[in-house]
C-alpha positions as CSV (number, residue, x, y, z in Angstrom):
1,X,60.8,-38.8,-47.7
2,X,59.7,-41.1,-50.5
3,X,56.4,-39.4,-50.9
4,X,58.0,-36.0,-50.9
5,X,60.6,-36.8,-53.5
6,X,58.0,-38.6,-55.7
7,X,55.6,-35.6,-55.6
8,X,58.4,-33.1,-56.1
9,X,59.6,-35.0,-59.2
10,X,56.1,-35.2,-60.7
11,X,55.1,-31.6,-60.3
12,X,57.1,-30.3,-63.3
13,X,55.3,-32.8,-65.5
14,X,52.1,-30.7,-65.0
15,X,53.6,-27.9,-67.1
16,X,55.4,-30.1,-69.7
17,X,58.9,-30.5,-68.3
18,X,60.6,-33.9,-68.1
19,X,61.8,-36.0,-65.2
20,X,65.4,-35.0,-66.0
21,X,64.9,-31.2,-66.1
22,X,66.6,-28.9,-63.6
23,X,63.2,-28.0,-62.1
24,X,62.4,-31.6,-61.4
25,X,65.8,-32.2,-59.7
26,X,65.3,-29.1,-57.5
27,X,61.7,-29.9,-56.5
28,X,62.7,-33.6,-55.8
29,X,65.3,-32.3,-53.4
30,X,62.9,-29.9,-51.7
31,X,60.3,-32.6,-51.5
32,X,62.7,-34.9,-49.8
33,X,63.7,-32.4,-47.2
34,X,60.1,-31.5,-46.5
35,X,59.3,-35.2,-46.2
36,X,62.1,-35.7,-43.7
37,X,61.0,-32.6,-41.7
38,X,57.4,-33.6,-41.6
39,X,58.3,-37.1,-40.5
40,X,60.5,-35.7,-37.8
41,X,57.8,-33.5,-36.5
42,X,55.2,-36.3,-36.5
43,X,57.6,-38.6,-34.6
44,X,58.1,-36.0,-31.9
45,X,54.3,-35.7,-31.3
46,X,53.9,-39.5,-30.7
């Protein structure tokens, strides 16, 4: 989850937005959910 939220927050910086833009907030949330989902799927395969 930490990796997903960090990457999601940094992506808007590539096109010049800030950390506090709406795009950054949305991508941070999406990255967090993807991180949780991927972690859940990995834990089921162990």
